[in-house]
C-alpha positions in Angstrom: 19.5 11.9 6.8 16.0 11.0 7.2 14.9 14.2 7.7 15.1 15.2 4.1 13.0 12.3 3.0 9.4 13.4 2.6 6.7 10.3 2.2 3.0 10.6 0.3 0.4 8.0 1.1 -1.6 7.5 -1.9 -3.7 4.5 -1.5 -2.5 2.7 -4.7 0.5 0.2 -4.8 3.3 2.3 -6.7 5.2 0.2 -9.6 7.0 2.7 -11.2 8.4 6.0 -10.4 10.2 8.4 -12.8 11.8 11.9 -12.6 10.9 14.4 -15.6 14.2 14.7 -17.2 15.5 18.5 -16.8 16.7 20.5 -20.1 20.2 19.7 -21.3 22.1 22.5 -19.7 19.4 23.1 -16.9 21.1 24.1 -13.1 17.7 23.4 -11.5 17.1 20.2 -9.5 14.5 18.3 -10.3 10.8 19.2 -10.1 8.0 17.0 -11.2 8.3 13.1 -11.6 5.5 10.7 -12.5 4.4 7.3 -10.8 2.4 4.6 -12.2 0.6 1.9 -10.1 -0.5 -1.8 -10.0 -2.6 -3.9 -8.5 -5.3 -1.9 -7.9 -9.2 -1.8 -9.1 -8.2 1.8 -11.0 -4.8 1.8 -11.9 -3.4 5.4 -12.9 -0.1 7.6 -14.4 0.4 10.7 -12.2 2.3 13.8 -12.0 3.5 15.0 -9.1 5.2 18.1 -8.0 8.5 17.3 -5.5 7.8 19.8 -2.9 8.4 23.1 -2.4 11.7 25.1 -2.2 9.9 27.7 -1.0 11.0 28.2 2.7 14.2 26.5 2.2 16.4 26.6 5.7 19.6 27.7 5.9 20.7 24.3 4.7 18.5 24.6 1.9 16.6 22.0 3.2 13.0 21.5 1.3 9.5 21.6 3.4 6.6 20.3 2.0 5.4 16.7 0.6 4.9 15.9 -2.7 1.7 17.0 -4.1 -0.5 15.7 -7.0 -0.7 17.8 -10.1 -2.7 15.4 -12.4 -3.7 11.7 -13.2 -5.5 9.5 -15.6 -6.7 6.1 -15.6 -4.4 3.6 -17.0 -6.1 0.1 -18.3 -4.2 -2.6 -16.8 -1.0 -2.6 -14.5 1.4 -0.3 -15.6 4.4 -2.6 -15.7 6.7 0.2 -17.0 7.5 3.7 -17.9 9.6 5.9 -19.2 9.4 10.0 -20.2 10.0 10.2 -23.9 10.6 14.3 -23.2 9.4 16.6 -20.8 6.0 16.6 -21.8 5.3 12.8 -23.1 5.4 9.6 -21.0 5.4 6.3 -22.4 3.7 3.6 -20.3 3.8 -0.4 -20.8 0.7 -2.1 -19.9 0.1 -5.8 -18.4 -2.7 -5.6 -21.0 -0.2 -5.8 -24.2 -0.5 -2.1 -24.7 1.8 0.8 -25.1 0.7 4.4 -24.6 1.9 7.3 -25.1 0.5 10.2 -22.5 1.1 13.9 -22.6 1.5 16.2 -20.0 0.2 19.5 -20.4 1.5 21.8 -18.3 -0.6 25.0 -18.8 -3.4 23.6 -17.4 -2.1 20.8 -15.5 -3.8 17.6 -17.3 -2.7 14.4 -18.8 -4.3 13.1 -22.2 -3.6 9.7 -24.1 -1.9 10.8 -27.0 -1.2 7.8 -29.2 -1.6 4.1 -28.4 -0.7 0.5 -30.0 -3.2 -1.4 -28.1 -1.5 -5.0 -29.2 1.7 -4.2 -28.8 2.4 -7.9 -27.3 0.0 -10.4 -27.6 -0.2 -14.6 -27.1 -1.5 -16.3 -30.3 -4.0 -18.8 -29.3 -4.7 -22.1 -31.3 -8.1 -20.4 -33.0 -5.2 -17.2 -33.7 -7.8 -14.8 -31.6 -4.8 -12.4 -30.0 -4.9 -12.7 -26.0 -2.8 -9.3 -24.9 0.5 -10.3 -23.2 2.3 -7.9 -20.8 4.5 -5.2 -22.3 6.9 -5.9 -19.4 9.8 -3.0 -20.4 10.1 0.0 -22.3 13.1 1.8 -23.1 12.8 5.5 -25.1 15.6 7.4 -27.3 13.0 10.0 -28.6 11.6 9.4 -31.0 12.4 5.9 -30.7 10.5 3.7 -28.5 11.7 -0.2 -27.8 9.1 -2.4 -25.5 9.8 -6.2 -24.8 6.7 -8.5 -23.2 6.1 -11.4 -21.5 5.5 -12.8 -25.4 9.3 -13.0 -26.2 8.5 -10.4 -29.0 10.9 -7.1 -29.2 8.9 -3.8 -31.0 10.7 -0.7 -32.1 7.8 2.3 -32.6 8.6 5.9 -33.5 6.5 8.1 -32.0 5.5 9.8 -34.8 4.2 6.8 -36.7 1.5 4.6 -36.2 2.7 1.3 -36.9 5.4 -0.5 -35.4 9.0 0.5 -37.1 10.2 -3.1 -37.0 8.8 -6.1 -34.9 11.2 -9.2 -33.7 8.3 -11.8 -33.4 10.5 -14.8 -31.8 13.4 -12.9 -30.2 13.1 -14.8 -27.3 11.0 -18.1 -26.5 10.9 -17.3 -22.7 9.8 -13.7 -21.3 11.9 -10.7 -21.7 11.7 -8.7 -18.6 13.9 -5.4 -19.4 15.5 -3.5 -22.3 18.0 -0.7 -22.3 19.8 1.1 -25.2 23.5 0.6 -25.7 23.8 2.8 -28.3 21.3 4.6 -30.8 21.4 1.4 -33.0 21.8 -1.4 -30.3 19.8 -2.5 -27.8 20.2 -5.0 -25.0 17.3 -7.0 -23.2 17.2 -9.7 -20.2 15.1 -12.6 -19.8 13.7 -15.0 -17.2 16.5 -17.8 -18.1 19.3 -15.2 -16.8 20.4 -14.2 -20.2 21.0 -11.3 -21.7 21.0 -10.4 -25.2 22.5 -7.5 -27.6 20.5 -6.9 -30.6 21.7 -4.6 -33.6 18.8 -3.0 -35.2 20.8 -2.2 -38.3 20.5 -5.4 -39.0 17.3 -7.3 -40.7 18.3 -10.5 -39.2 16.4 -11.5 -36.3 18.6 -12.9 -34.1 21.0 -11.3 -31.4 24.3 -10.3 -32.0 25.5 -11.6 -28.5 24.3 -13.6 -26.1 25.6 -13.5 -22.2 24.1 -15.7 -19.5 24.3 -16.2 -15.8 26.0 -19.6 -14.9 24.5 -22.7 -13.9 20.7 -21.6 -12.0 19.2 -19.4 -15.1 17.7 -16.9 -12.6 15.3 -14.9 -13.7 16.7 -11.3 -14.6 14.3 -8.7 -13.8 15.9 -5.3 -14.5 19.2 -3.8 -16.5 20.9 -0.2 -16.7 24.0 0.8 -18.6 26.8 2.9 -17.3 26.3 6.2 -18.7 29.4 7.0 -19.7 31.1 3.3 -20.6 28.7 1.9 -22.5 30.4 -1.9 -22.1 29.3 -1.5 -18.4 25.9 -3.1 -17.5 24.4 -4.0 -14.3 21.6 -6.4 -13.8 19.3 -7.6 -11.1 17.0 -10.7 -10.7 14.9 -13.1 -8.7 17.8 -13.8 -6.2 18.4 -10.2 -5.1 22.1 -10.7 -6.7 23.8 -7.8 -8.4 25.8 -8.6 -11.6 27.9 -6.7 -13.1 28.8 -7.4 -17.0 31.4 -6.1 -19.1 29.9 -6.8 -22.7 33.5 -6.4 -24.4 34.5 -9.7 -22.9 33.3 -13.4 -22.2 29.8 -14.1 -21.7 29.6 -14.5 -18.0 29.3 -11.3 -15.2 32.8 -9.7 -14.6 31.1 -9.7 -10.4 28.5 -11.1 -8.8 27.5 -9.3 -5.7 25.2 -10.4 -2.4 22.8 -7.7 -2.3 18.8 -8.2 -1.4 17.1 -11.0 0.0 14.4 -11.1 -2.7 13.8 -10.4 -6.3 15.6 -7.3 -7.3 13.0 -4.9 -9.3 15.1 -1.9 -10.3 18.7 -0.9 -10.9 20.0 2.3 -11.8 23.6 4.2 -12.1 23.6 7.8 -11.4 23.2 9.3 -14.9 25.8 12.1 -13.7 28.0 10.0 -11.3 27.7 6.6 -12.1 30.0 5.6 -9.3 27.0 5.7 -7.5 24.6 2.9 -8.2 20.7 2.5 -6.6 18.8 -0.7 -6.1 15.3 -1.8 -4.9 13.6 -5.1 -3.8 10.7 -7.2 -2.9 12.5 -7.5 0.4 11.8 -4.0 1.4 15.1 -2.4 1.2 17.0 0.3 -1.2 20.5 -0.1 -1.6 22.8 2.7 -2.5 26.2 1.3 -3.8 28.8 4.0 -3.8 32.3 2.9 -5.4 33.7 6.5 -5.4 35.7 5.9 -1.9 39.4 7.0 -3.0 41.9 4.0 -2.5 44.7 6.1 -2.2 43.6 7.2 1.4 43.9 3.4 2.0 47.6 2.4 1.6 47.3 -0.8 2.9 45.0 -2.2 0.3 47.0 -1.0 -2.3 50.3 -2.9 -0.7 48.9 -5.9 -0.3 50.9 -7.2 -3.7 49.5 -9.5 -6.3 46.2 -8.8 -8.2 44.9 -5.6 -6.2 47.7 -3.5 -6.9 46.4 -3.2 -10.4 43.3 -1.2 -8.9 44.7 2.3 -9.1 43.0 5.1 -7.4 40.6 7.4 -9.3 43.1 10.3 -8.9 46.2 8.6 -10.3 43.8 7.0 -13.4 41.1 8.7 -15.4 38.2 7.4 -14.5 37.3 6.1 -18.3 40.2 3.8 -18.1 39.4 2.1 -14.8 36.1 1.7 -13.9 35.7 0.4 -9.9 32.5 -1.6 -11.3 35.0 -4.1 -13.4 37.4 -4.9 -10.1 37.2 -8.5 -9.4 36.0 -7.9 -6.4 34.5 -4.3 -6.2 33.4 -4.8 -2.3 36.9 -5.0 -1.6 37.7 -2.0 0.6 36.4 -0.1 -2.1 32.6 0.2 -1.9 30.3 1.7 0.6 27.1 0.2 0.7 23.8 2.0 2.7 20.4 1.1 2.8 18.5 4.4 2.5 15.2 2.8 3.9 15.8 2.0 7.9 12.4 0.1 8.6 11.9 -1.7 5.7 8.0 -3.0 5.1 6.5 -4.1 1.7 8.3 -4.1 -1.6 10.3 -1.1 -3.2 9.1 -1.6 -6.8 10.8 1.1 -8.3 13.3 4.1 -7.9 14.9 6.8 -9.8 17.8 9.5 -9.3 18.2 12.6 -10.9 21.0 14.8 -9.7 21.0 15.0 -5.5 17.4 13.8 -5.6 15.8 10.1 -5.5 12.1 9.0 -5.6 10.8 5.4 -4.9 7.7 3.8 -4.7 6.4 0.9 -2.6 3.4 -1.8 -2.3 2.8 0.1 0.9 1.1 2.7 -1.2 3.5 5.5 -0.5 5.6 7.5 -2.5 9.2 8.8 -0.9 11.3 11.8 -2.1 14.9 12.3 -1.0 16.5 15.6 -1.9 19.5 15.6 -0.5 21.0 12.0 -1.7 24.5 13.1 -0.9 24.0 14.9 2.5 
């Protein structure tokens, strides 16, 4: 289905790609996405139109490559980026700043709406502050949570000048990513292989739970939470492994899956079809993990006896009761993995999925849009 993928060469290394969220009841396909760049003399936040539905062919395929609607300079590398709402984007910078940009759709311009200049910083001996990279941001409008190289967690509100809450020494190592578990709880991953849960209602500055990878303390770079089952979390790290965690039990991952040959930079459950998960890597690959395969079509698997018989198919048990992601060996007969990039080149730094559409960005200075993910 490569013909459904359009590429756009953009003469800048792309560190983040994000679909603009669709209004709650919207039936249309995702149409706009944002990108952030890194490692360029002049980094930018850009808004793109995904391409033209205009002359859709008989099969409804698209024509036309993504085109730039507007962009704005960004000071430092874009380390992470999230839409706050339809108009606003929050960007995390290697300088330690966190900026809200507003997309003005009437005249297609971007402007800096608000900036927290030193959200993350290192304190030197002489107490002059050197910026520390803000490595991760997650939004639940109007709240914005940021994490950084300085081991700090900030809770901002889009309408307030000062941080609502700062946990200064949340971690003695670099925090690489953060996600909301629920409105009052966040989960962070760090450079020594730990997941930590923080309850923002608690005043104490300690995590309420700590999980960790056994053994090597491999740095974790990315995390995502299952959209419907908040206890299921996926992480990826420096060794390219995909780890699935059940935060209700134990302190170790439920499963470790061999994935990429180098750092995994992002992991995303499909927001409306979470049997599908996507990961991308420094090794130039982007994998689609599909656990939706119906086991009832594979009688041999169900009649092996032993523990396997517990894995009933989705047709017999409602999905909320059993998740393919929590089986002891999710890959056994029940997962299809496809590399969506047949000719791997440079690092795939970021991906985002919404509806049938995938957008990803690479160090080969290109952005790609796949509009028929499930074709």
